Steps between C-alpha positions, in 0.01 A plus 500: 500500500129515575344789688342252741835340581664832585205620704489174693867546593438858611190409696673213676763735644276799569442442872875465561565812295251700705667378820842592355375850409354550849832394654688759296239760585540428872878544471566790261853622433630826351727536197821296519388364836295211354700231688206299628314536169809378316524198729130414455525519123813283497334252734206459261729472196699230678179302558428518128854405400538818297858618456554848638759759587410618852694827502473748217463874545568435870163352600355384167454145374557379147347163403482297181305218336644354180287412199381141521665418167838614633522785249711807570292762317464837673309485828176674588541700822222563750553764768352580842608761752520408871546811718252680724442865597561703818132531600305385804228259392136569589324216316412301812566175315586194709824480302577873530862613525676409823779750428399841622535771239549258211229343279434359155304802383586451132411130461850364456407209722239409238748543216749270670234239571389510133855446374548208740165360384615523139822319589294227670267449208766516228723255686222239489427523127604213277569737210676832550624635164690800633764533767359720776693733731334632816606842631412543868614860522573710811472873550245628251382772737771752424801268526529431122524123560418441135805699391721305738355168379586595141849623597569167669403302190151369567415519128834374371472133588755284677794639299418856608441442870137377478352154460411294195508650148473872423159662542327598178188668638362592843153541654390656825173597665357731762176460694263785415212589738291681236479203258248216568650187651567235238575760233831616349593816309798668341603713204789520251754779557508705823296343779667660804700818544860602554543606860744774602520632855630828641606665823505881504647715774406867486737712712446856616626714790221447752401742771218623720148443371409860586773638269477303175653791307825431684515135388492292183208274575551142373141408595356760264754406235413130533131580462570686177729222374247223567232693316732588212614144426142407422543706184718219365183302435276795413731713287814311395368159392232449233149433627491155340830397658532374857696645788432510874693714748403421858643636827453241773654666806594851611703562816640814659479733795494462878260761636212726393701816550825392329579519130724196445819500301407189300200310368520156336247335273506166319297352222488313170474564127330245276521491118434257215743612227880549516479847346234608750714358780798711392284813456332461840838478675638804312195713576491382863854621565441831322170577672616399851829686491365818343181518708699457822747766386214742425408477869856563614570134578718224363378153398704182506357205303581133535354315201480120515437330169258214565350215301465529122165476321352150510444455127354179362643349182226537235535153343529321834196688633297399198600140570399549863152604393470198271614258773275660762188505282547141397578388856260686727245644257467821299257650753766490771774673302511875435717777364625764743397823331737738676834438674527537876737754652610243757848353461650150490853367485382222268596770248866396526438153356348654190831682433656158423233272357141531372279547805130511579352612833131446565241586765312233693156583626439503877159668522248267670150469354273774634783723619517859382833572324485857631496393863681167508836517685778611265867410468723655768208551741514349851168314451594338167529123469560283194191306393563125531236438232741650244773242563362235265472734204848637564652151514314384188608803301865466602496135402340567163752772421786266594370220279402692189715534192573855387 
């Protein structure tokens, strides 16, 4: 397949893809509520004559294109997430969200449009050596849709609850605002972190603010606890390892002259290695409970184990670099030097088959990466100029032999 032929197919569909992306952006849906998005994806797949399973993981879509030679070798899977976030959009775009308090602040509308664009282009090729499975996944934003997709057999082929033959390898992407548009980047091994969340309730006896000696103050105890858990990073994990402990919300009290009986705080712990993940949890429990007790209070901890580390298969990532450099040019392909402490439920696919997740540049020419709108911000919008590169890369990965 010539580069020109593939790019002509991508370019021919680009205007429709942009319109499709804008439609999804205008009508964002939260995790496991992607009913309209599901219907729009299925509608487009129907037009293309691509076989699909319209209901997997509640609101996901599983689609499949066979190899043109009729072979039943393992399929290549391509994945996109579809859900939005509970934010109120401030972009001012003509296609801005029409659903108050919900917006595509993480670019999943762009990811979905790219996967549909890949399905369009691949379906029109005369020669398609590999079977290709398309994973339109719901609920990446905290709902573990990737885990549910795997549990329901999306990688197992028709005999295991999926479609077509078994999946032998899987690729996914994420738009990245700090990387120049038209560029891609990744790394072997850990790319994104494990994400564990916590809720802590510190309970005391409460009392009058004028007589703190007659109370066990959970506000003071909470302040000490929040400070103390930062020692997990500074004193319990090696300086060349990675761990983040962040408290995102603190709530407690009703009046300025009342010591409350309870304070609650919530947050997240991010790590890159299983042993560090275990250590961080152990030290968190010990520090929180003992620090609260030292202030005459009691701490209750709810620990929610989140997504695993998104770790790229070394051999498959090396193949990704080779395919990308040959396809879009060496100057547009780079190695991610350090992992990000963000999380991704693409990690679950890599527990079953070799997986490679890569970053797709969104940064427009002339924009400052330090000030450009970031993921999960109310003024973020996916860059339409990145769609073509995303579609081309997904197609090349689906067509290449490994």
